[in-house]
N, C-alpha and C positions, 0 to 999 in steps of 0.2 A: 750347138755350143751352149745350151742352157746351163749346164753344171758349171762351166767355166765362168759364165756371166755371174752366177750366184756367188761363186767363190771370190771373184774380184770385187763385187759389190759389197760383200760383207766386211771388207777392210777399208772402205772409203772413208768413213768418219774417223776411224782410228788414225789414219795417216794425215788427214787434213788438220786435225787439232794440234798436232805437234810441230807444225811448220814454223820455224823462226824466221825473222827477217835478218838482213845483214846487221850484225851487232846486236841481235836480239837476245832474249832471255834463254837460260838453260832449258833444255827440253826435258820434261818429266819422264823418268825412266819407265814408269808404268803405263805410258800412253804411246809407246813406240809402235809403228805400224806392223801389222802381222806379216808373216812370210807365207807366200803361197806354196803349194806343193811344187817341188823343184822340177818335176817332169812335165809340167804344163807349159805349152808354148802356144800363144794365140795364133789364129788363122792368119795366113799371109806371110809369116816368118819362116825361115828355114827350120824344119823340125829338129834338126841336130844343132844344138847350141854349142859353139866352140868352147871347149874347156881344156886348158893345158894339163898334161899328165902330171906335171909337178905341182899343180894347184887344183886338186879335185874339188868339186862342188859338193859340200856336205851341209846338212842342216845346222850343225854347230858353228861352222865357219861363217855361214850366212847370217846367223843370229848375232854373232860377235861383230861382224862387219856392219850390220845394221845399227847396232848400239854405238859403235865408234863413229859412224857417219853422222849421227845426231848429237855427238858429245863435243862440247867446246873445249874439252881438255886438250884437244889437238893444237889449238891456237896459242900463241905466245901469252896473251893476257886472258885466256879462257873466255873470250867474248863471243866467238863465232865458231860454227861447226861447218862441215861440208854442206849440210842442208840449209845453211844460211843463204848461200848463193845458188845452190841447186835445189830449188824449193819444190817439194812434192805437189803443192797446189798450183804450180806453174810448169807442169810437165818436167820436173827436175831440171829446170833452167832458171836463169836469173831474170829478175824484173828490171834491173838497171842496165843502162847502155853498156857499161863495163862493170866487172865485178868490183865490189867494195870490200876491202880487207880490214885487218885490225887497225884501230885508230882512225877509221874512215878513209884509209888510203884507197885511191882509185887505181885499179889494175889497168892493163893495156887493152884487154879484150873482153868481149861479152862471154858470160858463163853459159855454154850451150846445154841443151838437153842431154841427160844421161840415158834416155831411152835407147835400148837396143845396142848399147855400146859393147855388149857381149860379142857382137858380130864384127866389130871394128878391126881393121888391120893396121891403122895408124891413128894415133890419138893426139889431142890438142889441135888447135886451128892450124898449126904448122907441121903437125905429124912428127914431132920430135921424139915420141915414144911409141913403141909397138906392142906394149902389153898393158893391161889394166893394172897389173901389180906395180909396174914402174910408174905409171901415170898417177896412181893413187897417192904416192908419197910426195910428189912435186909441189902441190899447193902448200903443204906443211912448211916447206923451207923457202917459199917465195916471199920476199920481204913485203910485197904488195898484197899478199893474200893472208896466210896465217902467221907469217913472220916468225916462225919457230924453227927448231931443228929436229930432225928425226931422233937424234940421240936424246934430246931433252924429253920428247914424247915417250920414248921407250922407258926412260927413267921414271917419269910420272906414272906410267901404266904399271910398272913393277912395284911401285910404292902404293898403288891403289888397293882398296879393300877387296874388290871383286875381280879385277881384270886378270891377275896371275892365274887364278883357278880356271877362269873362262878360256884363257889361251891354252892352258894345259888340257882342258877338255876338247878344244877344237883341233889342236895340233899335236898333243902329246908332248909338248915342249914348252919352253918358257917364252915370255914376251921377247920379241926381237923385231928388228926393222923388216926382215923378210916376212915374218908372220903377220906383221901389221899390214903390209901391202897386200898379202894374200887374203886377209880377212875383208878389207875394204873392197878388193876386187871381186870377191865372192858375192858380196851384197849387190854390187853393181851389175853382176851377171843375171840377177833376178829381175832387173828393171826392164821388162819387155812390154812393148805396146804393139798390138795388132788387132785383128778381127774388126777392122773399120768397115763402114758401109761400102767403101770402095772394094775391099777384099771380098765381102759377101756378094757384091755385084759381079766381080770378075771371076772369082774362084768357086763360089757356091751357086752362081747363076741365078741369084735372087734379083730379078729385074727391077722389082719395086723399091730396092734400097736407094737408088739414085733418082732424083727428079730430072727434068729435062735440062735445066741449067747445069747441073752437076755432070750429067752424061756428056753434054757438049764440052764442058771443061775437061773431062777425061780425054775426049777426042783431040782437043787442042793440045793438051799435055803430050800426047803421043804423036802429034803431027806439027801443025803450024807454029806452035809455041816452042817446040824443040826442047822442052824441059827434060825429056827422057834421055837426052844425050849425056847429061851429068847426074840426074836424079833417077837412076835405074836400079833394077834388081828388087828383091823383096823388101829391102830397107830404104828404097828410094834415094840411094846415094851410090856413086861409083867409088867412094872412098879415095878419090884422087884430088889433085890440087889445081885450082884455076884462078886466073887473074881476071876479075870483073871490073876493076878500077875503083872499087869502094875504098875510100880513104886515101887514094893516091895523092891528092893535092894537099893533104893535111900535114902538119909538122908537129912533133917529129914523125917522119914517115915510118909506118910499120911495113917492113919488107916481107913478112910472112915466111913462106917456105925457104926463101933465100937465106934466112938466118940459120937454117939447119944445114943446107947443102952448099951454100956459097956459090951456087950456079946462077949466072946472069939471067938465064931464062926463067928462073924461079922467083924473080922479084915480083912482089905483090900477089903471089899465089897463096890461096887459103883452101883448106879442105872443104869439100862439098858436104854440107850438113844433111842429115836425114830430113825428109819431109813429114815423117810420121809425128803427129802431135803438133805440127807447125802452127796451127791456129792458137795454141796455148803458150807459145814461147816468145812473144814479142818482148823487147824490140829485136830487130833482125840484123843480120850480117855480123861479121867478126868484131865490128866496133859498135854494134847496136845503134847504127845511125839511121835506120829506117823503122818507123814506128808501127806501120800496119802492113798487112798482106797486100792491100791495094797498092801501097807504095812500092813494095818489092816487085810486084808484077809490072807496074809502070816503069820501074828502073830497067828491067830486062826488056821490056817492049821497046825502049829507046836504044837498046844494044849495049848496055853497060856504060861505063865512063871511060872515054878515050885516054890511053896512055901507051907508052912504047911497048909494053908487054901484055896488052889486052889479049885475052884468049881468042883465037881465031873463030871459035864457035859462036862468039857473041856478035850478032848483027841485029839491026832494027827488025822487029817482027811484024810490024804493021797490023797489030791487033786493034780492033775497034773497042770502044768503051764497053759494049755489051760482051764482047769476047773476053775482055780482061775480067769483067765481073763473073763470067762463067768459070773462068780459071780459078778465081778466088773461091767460088762455091765448091769446086772440086777439091781444093786444098782443105777446106773446112770439113768436107765429107771424109777425107782421108785422115783427119785429125781426131775423129771420135774412135771409140773402140774399147778394148779391154786392156787395162794396165794395172800396175801394182797399187795405184791409188783408187781403184774401182773403175767404174764405167765412165769414160770421158764422153760427154755429150757434145752437141753442137755448140760452137762458139763463134 
């Protein structure tokens, strides 16, 4: 994979220097991160990236989506962009416990990583959307996030000096809500992370990639720690919903998946996040209530937090302190690799 490594590394600086914080400054247009060749997929991920027939992945659409992702024009007061909470220097996740929107408003949930969402079947912590195109527009109209309307954004983009021509190039059509969602989704489909040391150990049989602690952590993940039951497959997530008890005792109570399905059994269930890049995405859980990987492992070692709907798969694990540390070491090894911001190293 040396060519892939060089290509990812070449865009590292360009991406990091444009990262705004929530409520941060406008991103300079001439420093937006580069787009990698669309056919490149890092080791460990499914080689065929799912792309809807009605929303084909093209260079022009990705470039437009990238520009929109970093442009605060989408928010009501033009103070924040998508990248304000999905920060490139933080594995496209948020640094706050919950997302901070316009006017400093606190959202309900943590801003998760956007890595490998191209493979997602259900989006948001509660799975209320099933396509990146639909998902991309929701934060614009959320009063706790961008606090705007899609109609207003379309109006702004139509009046902009550059965007009408760029939409015409990308879609052969005018600015519209449909094309706005497709452009943002196209950029998100390029945010892939793979080729970790764990991938090279398991798939390329490079034994020296993992040290003894990391190898033992891999064994624990596959056996005693039972992580594989929910964090499985190439993206280390079953894309399903589970009640771990996080936040159950807090008020107002976030009922998660139940808010979508109204099924009693779905109370307190949230989508399993990917473990790729996890060392870079603290704080953890849907409410950002756990600050460290060590804290996450300790939480699961205790069997989660008791409540009437606790997932039956969650039971005390009986891991020793050394075993918990080995598991953390494994998760850190899984978190490096090749991504759109360059080579993610140990953290």
